[in-house]
N, C-alpha and C positions, 0 to 999 in steps of 0.2 A: 504494500500500500504506500509505504514511504517512497519507494522507487518511482511509483506511478506519479506521486505528487511532485517529485523532483523533475521528472520527465515533462509533466504538464507545465511546470513553472518555466522550464528551459524553452519549451515550445512557444509559450506566450511571450517570453522575452525576445525570442527570435522574430516572432511575428511583429511585435512592437517595433523592433529595430528596422525590420523591412518596411513597415508602414511609414516610419519616420524618414527612412532613406528615400522611399518612393515620393513622399510629399516634398522632400527637399529637392529631389530631382526635377519634379514638376515646377517647383518654385524657381529653380535655377534656369529651367528652360524658358519660363515666363520672363525672367529677368534678362535673358539673352535677346529677346525680341525688342525691336526698335519701336518706341511709342510714336504714334501718329494720330493727330486729332483731325477728324473729317467733319465738316459742318455741311449738312444736307439741307436744301431749300425746304423740303417737306418729307414726311415719312409716308410713302405710298407704294402700293404694289406695282405701280408704274415703273419703279426702279428695281424690279425683281432680280436682275443680274447682280446687282450690288449685294443684296441680301443673300443670294445664293452663295456668293463668294464668302460672305461672313459666316453663314451657317455651315458651309462645307469645309471651313478651315483653310481657305486659300490664302488668306492674308498671313496666317501663322506659317503656312508653308513657305512663304516668301520672307519670313523673318520679321513680320510686322505685328505689333500689338495695337490694334485699331480701337480708338475711342470715337464713337459715333454721337454727334450732337445734331439735333434738329433746329434749324434757324427760324423756320416758319416765315419764309419770305426771302427772296433773293437779295433784297436790300440789306437785310440783317446778316445773311450769310457772307455777303461781300464785306461788310463791316468787320466781321469776325476774322476774315482773311487778311484784310488790310492792317488790322490792329495786332495781328500775330496771335490772336486768341485761338485761331485754327491754322493748321498747316496747309490743309487743302480744302477747297470749297467745291461743292457740287450744286450747280444752279444753271440758270439760263445764261448762255454766253453773251447776251446783250449787256449783262452787268459789267463784264470786262470792258466792253465798248464804252459804257457810261463813265467808268472810272478813268479810262484813257482820255476821253473827251474833257474830263474835269482836271486833267493835268497831273495824274498820278505819277510821282517820280519813280516808283517802283511798280510798273504795270503788272496786272494780273494776266497770266498767260494760260490759254486753254491747251491741255495736252492730251485729252481723251474725251471722246463723245460717246454717250451711252444710248440715248434715245433718238429716233429719227422721225417720230411722229408726235404730234400734239397729244397730250394725255388727258385733255378735258372733253366733256360731253355736254350736250344741251339736254337739260331735264325740264319736262313740261308737267302740267297738272294732270293731263290725261294721256293715255297711250295713243300714239299716232304713227302707224307703220308707214304711212305715205306722207310723212312730214315734208313740207316745202319750206325752204328758208324764208320765202316771202311772207310766211305766216307770222314772222317776227315783227313785221311792220306794224307800227302803232302799239307795240306791246312794251311792257316794263320788264327788263331783264337784269338780274343780279349778275354783274360781271366781275372782273378782276382788277387788280391795282393798275393804275395808269402807268404805262411804260414797262409793265411786266409781260413776259411772253404769253401767258394765258389770254390776257386782254388784247394784246396786239395781234395774235393769231386769229382770235375771234373776229376782230374788226377787219383784218385782212381778208378773211373768208367772206364777210358781209360785202366788202367792196367788190370781190370777185363775182359775187352774185348780183351785183348792181344795186346794192342796198347801202344807203348813206348812214353810217353809224351815228352821226350827229343829228340828222334830221328825220330819219325814218322810224326810229324807235328810241326809247329811253333806256340807257345803260347806267345802272347804279354802281358806282365804283367806290362808295363810301364805307362798305362793310369789310371788316378785317379778314385777312386771309384765313380760311378754315372755318369761318363763321357763316358763310353764305347758305350752307345746307340747313343750318338751324333756323336761319331767318326765313328761308323758303318754306320749311316745314311749319313755321309759325304763321304763315300766311302772306309773307311779303313776295311780290313779284309774280309775273305770269310764267316766266321761265328763269332758270338759273344755269350758269356755266360751272360745272362741277368736275373735280378730280375724283378718282377712286381712292378710298372706298366710299366716299360720300355719295356718289351717284347710285351705287348699288344699295347703300343703306337707305336712301330715300325710297327706292323701289321696294325694298323689303318691308318698310313700315307703311307702304301704300300712300306715301306723301308726294310722290313724283314718279316719272317714267322717262327713261332715256329715249329720246326721239332722234338724236343725230350725234355723230362723232366728229369732233373738230379735227381729229387725227387723220380720218379718211378724207375729209374735205380739203384740208390744207396741203395734202401731199407730204413729201419728205422735207422735214425742216430740222435743223440742229437745235432740238428743244432743250436738252440739258447736257452739260459737259462738266469735266473736272478741270479745275484750274488752281494755280498757286502763284504767289508773287515771283517775278522773274529772278529775284535774288535767292529765293528758297530753292527754286529749281536748279540754279547754277551751283548752289552750295550742296545740294543733296541729289545729284543725278541718279545715283544708284538706288536711292530710296524711291524716287519717282518711277524708276523702271520696275522695281519690284512691286510697287503699288499697282502699276498698270498691268503687270503680268497677272496679278491676282484677279483684277477685274476681267481680263480676257478669259480667264478660266470660268468666271461666273457667267460671262456672255456665252461661252461655249455650252455651258450646262443648260441654260434656258432654251438654247436653240437645238438641243438634242434630247430634250425630255418633254413629256406630255404636261399639259396644264395641271393635271392631278398630281403628278410627281413634283412639279415646281411648287405647287401650293403646300404640299406636305413638308417640303424642305424649308420654305420661308415662313411657315406658320408661327414659329417662335417669335418672329418680329412683329406679329399682329395678333396679340393675345385677346384683343377685344372682338375679333372676327372668327367665325367658324371656318374650318377648312373648306367647307362647301362654298361659303361666300368668297373666300380667297380664290378658289378654283374658278368660280364664275368670272371674277375680275381678271385673273390671269388669262383665261380663254378669250375674253373681250380684247385684251391688249395683244395677245398672240395673234389673233385673227386679223388685226389691222397692221401687222408687220411693224410693231413698235420698236423692236430691238435690232440693232445693227449686227452684222457678222463680225465686224472688227470695231475697234475703238478709234479708228482714224478719222479725224475731223477734216473733211475734204474742203477744198477751195470753193467748189460750187455751193456747198452748204453755207459757207461764210458769206458768199455773195447774196444768197437767198435771205439770210438773216438780215443783212444790211438793207435789202429791198423792203423787208417787212418793217424795219425800224424807220426807214425813209417814208414809207407809206403812212406810218403812224405819226410822223412829225417829230421823231425822237433822235434823228441823226443830224449832227451838225455838218459833218463832212465824211465822205467815205474813206475808210482806212485800208491799208495794205494787209492782206492776209497774213503775211510774215510778221506783222507787228504784234499780233495777238494769238497766233496759233503756231504750235510746234507739233510735228507728227512723228518725230524720231522714236519716241517711247512706244507709241501704239504700233508702229511698224515693226519694231523689234519684238514686241510682245506677240504679234501675229506670226512672225517668222519662227519664234521659239515654239509656238503652238502647232506648227505644221509638222507632220510626221516626216522623218528622214532629214 
């Protein structure tokens, strides 16, 4: 009996030593990762490749300890990047143009593009499978922040349809980002322009119905991209490369898996939504070809972006592509991704 007690004590001591050692090893592994703070403009299924990269451990594979912060608006995300509060910003590339126009001494450079379609939808009070954009004439619409991509793309589409955003309808731009769905649910507006998961949430509560996709109507636009101050990129080229590599893996994942599989993977990022709801949203974005195959921010995309800004009266003068876009990191990430 005494021998058994001694043996048990020895076993428990060994187990404790192993547990402590394993914990220490994990701690040391965590310490070995390079910390990076990423400020995202919003937290939406629209950015599924990014969350797939997080949940599948791709950033850790690239030696990065990622801290994700939601800025709730491109203006706030840009402020975080300029102040050094964030290392990298994820927002509409128009923000980098605004900062450049305002004379930023350390311009914010776009190095990777994630989405190639607008991510917002037109939500009405009733279902309308045969929705015609002319229906918006004379209506009251809850829109987005002036100068922001959601609002500018919406107005760009209206103009393409022969509708004057200033004269043919009323667009309310006074409601804070993320609060339009609640305002619409509370009775404000005839239509609202919503991101996911808000659009689907309105449908699930019976308060609204998606009648049109801005992403489909606008065509391919450089809606959101990753950027950092020029000085940060120059000082940390290896980090930017590894960050981009992780994103490319996330992009590959969503382009090679079903909406159901993607939803299961990114579900921990959206604990307030069911997997079924997330699947519905992923499928909606997947069907409109939201995500690029690569992260390369192409010149034609930058030209279209400036066309949209010019149409909205937000561009002082057209800028050179090379002033605010660098493609080296995305190109290398894509090459590393190719077999052979």
